[in-house]
DODRENRO-317768 format. One record per residue (C-alpha): x, y, z. Coordinates in pm, 1 decimal, m for minus. Layout:
BEGIN
c1 | c2 | c3
X | Y | Z
...
//
This chain:
BEGIN
c1 | c2 | c3
6776.0 | 14339.2 | 11603.0
6926.3 | 14227.9 | 11958.1
7165.1 | 14456.3 | 12025.8
7417.0 | 14683.2 | 11802.8
7720.3 | 14871.9 | 11936.8
7835.8 | 15227.6 | 11746.4
8001.5 | 15516.2 | 11829.9
7763.8 | 15744.3 | 11784.6
7721.7 | 15977.2 | 12044.7
8014.7 | 16208.7 | 12147.5
8038.5 | 16458.0 | 12455.6
8203.8 | 16772.2 | 12369.3
8498.8 | 16782.0 | 12662.3
8459.7 | 16492.8 | 12781.3
8736.1 | 16320.3 | 12929.2
8697.5 | 15982.4 | 12817.1
8563.0 | 15858.5 | 12429.3
8360.4 | 15564.3 | 12508.9
8088.5 | 15414.4 | 12310.8
7697.1 | 15425.5 | 12335.1
7552.3 | 15055.1 | 12327.7
7185.0 | 15085.9 | 12097.4
7061.4 | 14788.3 | 12262.4
6701.9 | 14702.4 | 12067.1
6479.9 | 14899.3 | 11966.8
6262.6 | 14892.1 | 12264.4
6554.0 | 15054.3 | 12437.3
6635.1 | 15373.6 | 12160.6
6342.4 | 15489.3 | 12012.0
6441.7 | 15782.1 | 11835.4
6316.5 | 15768.2 | 11482.9
6342.0 | 16138.6 | 11303.2
6038.5 | 16221.8 | 11328.3
6020.3 | 16568.0 | 11354.5
5992.4 | 16621.8 | 11731.8
5921.0 | 16993.1 | 11764.3
5545.8 | 16888.7 | 11865.1
5619.1 | 16773.3 | 12193.2
5406.0 | 17000.4 | 12400.2
5076.2 | 16912.8 | 12558.2
4867.1 | 17115.2 | 12846.0
4760.8 | 17012.4 | 13228.0
4550.6 | 16662.0 | 13238.5
4627.5 | 16596.1 | 12860.0
4641.7 | 16233.6 | 12766.1
4861.6 | 16219.7 | 12528.2
5082.0 | 16500.0 | 12322.8
4902.1 | 16722.5 | 12066.0
5010.0 | 16836.8 | 11748.9
5170.4 | 17151.5 | 11825.0
5399.9 | 17316.9 | 11643.2
5660.3 | 17406.5 | 11979.9
5613.8 | 17551.0 | 12256.0
5409.4 | 17868.1 | 12118.7
5081.7 | 17725.2 | 12211.9
5158.1 | 17701.0 | 12611.2
4883.0 | 17926.4 | 12706.7
4608.7 | 17767.2 | 12467.4
4718.4 | 17442.9 | 12719.0
4625.9 | 17623.9 | 13017.3
5000.6 | 17692.8 | 13156.4
5075.5 | 17935.6 | 13369.8
5284.0 | 18185.0 | 13313.1
5535.7 | 18149.5 | 13595.6
5593.4 | 17755.2 | 13500.4
5907.3 | 17745.3 | 13306.9
5931.3 | 17574.8 | 12987.3
6170.0 | 17300.1 | 13007.6
6404.5 | 17305.4 | 12692.3
6531.0 | 16914.3 | 12643.8
6810.4 | 16889.3 | 12427.7
6981.3 | 16595.0 | 12296.5
7313.3 | 16471.7 | 12188.1
7502.6 | 16397.5 | 11901.1
7303.2 | 16255.7 | 11599.1
6989.1 | 16175.2 | 11800.7
6661.7 | 16375.9 | 11802.9
6450.9 | 16526.8 | 11993.0
6282.7 | 16170.7 | 12039.6
6532.7 | 16033.5 | 12291.8
6323.6 | 16203.0 | 12564.0
6023.0 | 16123.3 | 12470.2
5983.2 | 15849.7 | 12780.9
6107.3 | 16160.0 | 13057.1
5881.8 | 16397.1 | 12873.0
5580.8 | 16187.3 | 12954.0
5702.5 | 16191.5 | 13342.5
5722.9 | 16569.6 | 13398.6
5437.0 | 16700.7 | 13140.2
5171.1 | 16626.6 | 13441.4
5408.4 | 16914.9 | 13614.3
5531.0 | 17138.2 | 13324.8
5575.2 | 17187.6 | 13037.1
5863.8 | 17053.2 | 12766.4
5972.2 | 17164.0 | 12478.7
6252.7 | 16829.0 | 12319.0
6349.6 | 16998.0 | 11929.5
6502.6 | 16835.8 | 11711.0
6893.1 | 17039.6 | 11687.1
6888.3 | 17160.7 | 11330.9
7023.1 | 16869.5 | 11117.0
6920.7 | 16592.4 | 11304.6
6570.7 | 16425.2 | 11362.0
6327.6 | 16590.0 | 11113.3
6496.7 | 16937.3 | 11144.8
6673.0 | 17068.7 | 10841.3
6958.5 | 17312.3 | 10914.8
6861.0 | 17676.4 | 10834.7
7078.4 | 17827.5 | 10569.9
7383.1 | 18022.0 | 10760.0
7385.6 | 17817.8 | 11084.3
7727.7 | 17726.4 | 11149.9
7807.8 | 17367.0 | 11274.9
7971.4 | 17496.7 | 11594.7
7848.7 | 17506.0 | 11962.1
7831.2 | 17888.4 | 11989.6
7628.5 | 17920.5 | 11679.4
7394.6 | 17630.1 | 11782.7
7357.0 | 17827.5 | 12109.4
7264.4 | 18149.6 | 11996.1
6977.3 | 17961.4 | 11745.5
6825.6 | 17836.8 | 12086.4
6784.3 | 18134.6 | 12200.2
6662.2 | 18326.9 | 11913.1
6429.7 | 18017.5 | 11897.3
6346.1 | 18066.0 | 12181.8
6217.9 | 18404.0 | 12179.5
6029.9 | 18376.9 | 11917.4
5859.0 | 18119.3 | 11989.7
5780.6 | 18196.9 | 12350.3
5898.4 | 18564.1 | 12439.2
6050.6 | 18604.2 | 12782.0
5871.0 | 18329.4 | 12960.8
6157.6 | 18188.2 | 13178.5
6281.2 | 17866.1 | 13070.4
6470.9 | 17601.7 | 13186.9
6769.2 | 17395.8 | 12995.9
6780.4 | 16996.2 | 13006.6
7107.1 | 16907.5 | 12826.6
7259.8 | 16566.7 | 12745.5
7599.8 | 16540.0 | 12662.2
7646.7 | 16700.4 | 12339.3
7337.3 | 16904.4 | 12394.9
7467.5 | 16993.5 | 12778.5
7763.7 | 17185.0 | 12558.3
7473.5 | 17366.5 | 12325.3
7259.7 | 17443.1 | 12679.5
7596.6 | 17632.1 | 12811.3
7658.9 | 17825.5 | 12520.5
7318.9 | 17932.2 | 12510.1
7281.8 | 18014.5 | 12854.9
7439.3 | 18392.6 | 12808.7
7255.5 | 18493.8 | 12547.9
6931.5 | 18413.3 | 12763.3
6999.1 | 18626.1 | 13039.1
6720.4 | 18689.6 | 13329.7
6504.1 | 18451.7 | 13102.7
6720.5 | 18115.0 | 13219.3
6588.8 | 18034.1 | 13524.1
6805.6 | 17676.9 | 13597.1
7030.0 | 17402.7 | 13424.6
6987.4 | 17072.0 | 13433.1
7300.0 | 16823.8 | 13302.4
7243.1 | 16474.0 | 13225.2
7560.2 | 16289.5 | 13136.3
7743.8 | 16574.5 | 13057.3
8073.5 | 16664.2 | 13194.0
8486.2 | 16728.4 | 13063.6
8650.1 | 17001.2 | 12991.9
8977.1 | 16868.6 | 12992.2
9175.0 | 16840.6 | 12623.6
9340.2 | 16511.7 | 12533.5
9443.6 | 16501.9 | 12176.0
9496.0 | 16131.3 | 12071.2
9166.7 | 16030.9 | 12215.3
8936.0 | 16331.5 | 12050.2
9156.6 | 16283.3 | 11737.6
9058.8 | 15895.1 | 11720.5
8669.0 | 16013.8 | 11806.7
8650.0 | 16251.9 | 11529.4
8784.4 | 15990.8 | 11278.9
8599.2 | 15739.2 | 11415.1
8284.3 | 15990.3 | 11373.3
8393.3 | 16048.0 | 11006.4
8427.4 | 15705.9 | 10904.2
8066.5 | 15634.3 | 11074.5
7887.6 | 15924.3 | 10868.3
8078.1 | 15832.1 | 10532.3
7995.5 | 15386.1 | 10607.4
7584.5 | 15440.9 | 10746.0
7425.2 | 15258.9 | 10525.8
7136.8 | 15575.6 | 10471.7
6923.7 | 15426.2 | 10242.1
6830.1 | 15145.0 | 10517.6
6663.8 | 15436.7 | 10719.9
6287.9 | 15423.1 | 10542.9
6251.4 | 15028.7 | 10631.5
6055.9 | 15022.7 | 10909.9
6290.7 | 14780.4 | 11146.6
6503.3 | 15043.0 | 11098.9
6316.2 | 15300.3 | 11348.0
6536.3 | 15302.3 | 11619.8
6837.3 | 15417.7 | 11435.9
6673.3 | 15599.8 | 11214.5
6825.3 | 15949.5 | 11339.5
7173.4 | 15876.8 | 11333.8
7158.1 | 15734.0 | 10941.2
6970.7 | 16057.6 | 10845.2
7152.3 | 16343.0 | 11005.0
7320.3 | 16573.9 | 10826.3
7681.6 | 16503.1 | 10760.5
7792.2 | 16893.8 | 10764.8
7653.5 | 16914.3 | 11072.4
7735.2 | 16618.8 | 11252.2
8120.6 | 16632.5 | 11097.6
8104.3 | 17066.8 | 11224.3
7984.0 | 16971.9 | 11602.9
8186.8 | 16665.8 | 11632.9
8523.9 | 16866.4 | 11531.2
8411.7 | 17210.4 | 11686.4
8315.1 | 16999.1 | 12013.0
8651.0 | 16830.3 | 12013.0
8901.6 | 17109.8 | 11975.3
9090.5 | 17289.9 | 12240.6
8948.0 | 17601.9 | 12207.2
8591.5 | 17475.5 | 12273.2
8717.7 | 17182.6 | 12495.9
8895.6 | 17480.7 | 12740.3
8568.1 | 17690.3 | 12688.5
8354.2 | 17451.6 | 12893.0
8471.8 | 17536.5 | 13206.3
8484.9 | 17878.4 | 13136.6
8119.3 | 17896.6 | 13038.5
7977.6 | 17709.5 | 13368.8
8174.6 | 17956.1 | 13604.5
7956.3 | 18223.9 | 13419.2
7635.8 | 18049.8 | 13509.6
7455.8 | 18266.9 | 13746.1
7163.2 | 18022.1 | 13789.6
7141.2 | 17703.7 | 13983.8
7234.9 | 17382.3 | 13810.1
7194.6 | 16995.9 | 13838.0
7425.2 | 16736.5 | 13709.5
7322.1 | 16423.3 | 13696.0
7563.5 | 16136.6 | 13625.2
7491.4 | 15773.7 | 13571.3
7662.9 | 15505.8 | 13801.2
7728.2 | 15289.0 | 13501.7
7767.7 | 15530.6 | 13217.5
8142.2 | 15426.7 | 13037.0
8058.1 | 15739.0 | 12790.4
8104.8 | 15997.9 | 13046.1
8160.8 | 15855.5 | 13393.0
8095.4 | 16028.0 | 13714.3
8424.9 | 16200.1 | 13778.1
8398.2 | 16364.7 | 13452.9
8047.3 | 16526.4 | 13541.3
8221.9 | 16598.5 | 13881.6
8478.1 | 16818.8 | 13772.0
8265.8 | 17016.7 | 13495.4
8037.0 | 17086.1 | 13756.2
8274.1 | 17197.1 | 14018.7
8357.5 | 17501.2 | 13792.7
7977.6 | 17631.4 | 13875.2
7967.5 | 17836.8 | 14211.2
7545.3 | 17703.7 | 14236.7
7570.2 | 17351.7 | 14146.1
7453.9 | 16987.5 | 14322.5
7565.9 | 16694.2 | 14194.2
7347.7 | 16379.4 | 14145.9
7465.1 | 16017.3 | 14125.3
7196.2 | 15807.9 | 13960.3
7288.1 | 15445.7 | 14104.1
7234.3 | 15222.2 | 13780.9
7222.7 | 15436.5 | 13456.9
7403.3 | 15437.7 | 13185.5
7479.1 | 15763.8 | 12969.1
7051.5 | 15695.7 | 12857.9
6908.4 | 15741.4 | 13149.5
6589.1 | 15893.8 | 13014.3
6555.6 | 15563.4 | 12841.6
6634.1 | 15332.1 | 13058.6
6494.7 | 15495.4 | 13408.2
6283.3 | 15807.4 | 13312.0
6028.1 | 15752.7 | 13626.5
6389.6 | 15866.8 | 13826.4
6563.5 | 16093.6 | 13654.1
6217.2 | 16271.4 | 13653.9
6183.6 | 16264.8 | 14010.7
6526.2 | 16403.5 | 14066.8
6480.2 | 16693.1 | 13817.0
6114.9 | 16771.3 | 14024.4
6249.5 | 16728.1 | 14396.3
6526.9 | 16984.8 | 14264.4
6350.4 | 17223.7 | 14072.9
6118.4 | 17217.1 | 14360.5
6383.8 | 17311.2 | 14629.1
6525.2 | 17536.7 | 14433.2
6168.2 | 17683.3 | 14398.9
6173.2 | 17708.9 | 14020.0
5831.9 | 17553.5 | 13954.3
5652.5 | 17869.1 | 13957.3
5264.4 | 17790.5 | 14006.5
5340.9 | 17468.6 | 13909.4
5407.2 | 17301.1 | 14261.3
5052.7 | 17212.3 | 14317.2
5062.5 | 16967.9 | 14038.3
5370.5 | 16787.4 | 14164.6
5271.1 | 16394.2 | 14261.0
5477.6 | 16200.5 | 14512.3
5810.0 | 16147.7 | 14391.4
5929.1 | 15756.1 | 14286.2
6038.7 | 15636.8 | 14655.3
6337.7 | 15480.1 | 14479.8
6491.4 | 15783.9 | 14431.0
6815.4 | 15828.8 | 14688.1
7047.5 | 16134.7 | 14694.6
7377.2 | 16039.6 | 14503.6
7698.9 | 16274.6 | 14591.3
7630.7 | 16617.4 | 14639.6
7764.9 | 16907.7 | 14615.5
7665.9 | 17266.1 | 14702.7
//
């Protein structure tokens, strides 16, 4: 399978409804293996089979070092972040969970498929796993909206927010209606029976995502109220935020990222040259360098400063807004 194009990624409140190109198996490995096992300690050769972020102390991480919590987009899974996580974990611990109903995580009974409910779930799950340890949220596309909804529930535990290909905040009835129709058609027609085949591993998460969770989040994220709430949530952020746009992102163009980022008082906007909608897969080293530089400049690395190695020299600052 060389290339397949499918409308499997939406952005809540986005100004453009585009397509994500699933280029090949090597580009988008998002198999549905549970990804709550995504932490490894300093110096570890490979991620260990930890049951979640609760193993931080055992792995030797300084309590002052924030946990980076990476949230994937619609129909995807935590494995989306694997290349970026490998770049970042020598510096700070990462948790890349499957959101409920996606990847390998079932949706708990009673958890409604709405952005507000998922934001509360994330805050509750973090406190259950790591107590009051400081966290930095990292959201991609729809995951960025979940991060914004989680932020008010985290209080002083939240130290920063990184948004990748996440923007919007302007309601457009017709494009969003088409997006809902296309998403519902995909969920109804997807050949889930192909998911067990090894060759389908890169596309397994979209094939196996829970239909109610997928439909509910898509409907919620494209209704007028939810779209209009994104600017309010962004404006209420009391922590520094980094917004990263890909110069070649056809799903969430840089100007739409800039629009939503502008509501935050303490934000920086960076343009990642040559990147599309999935820079964590396309150029994880450059994306990691941007995030590390920002964390260092904002003083958010805690005791991890001494583990910060040389950054990718290919990264140059893009459009910035204080």
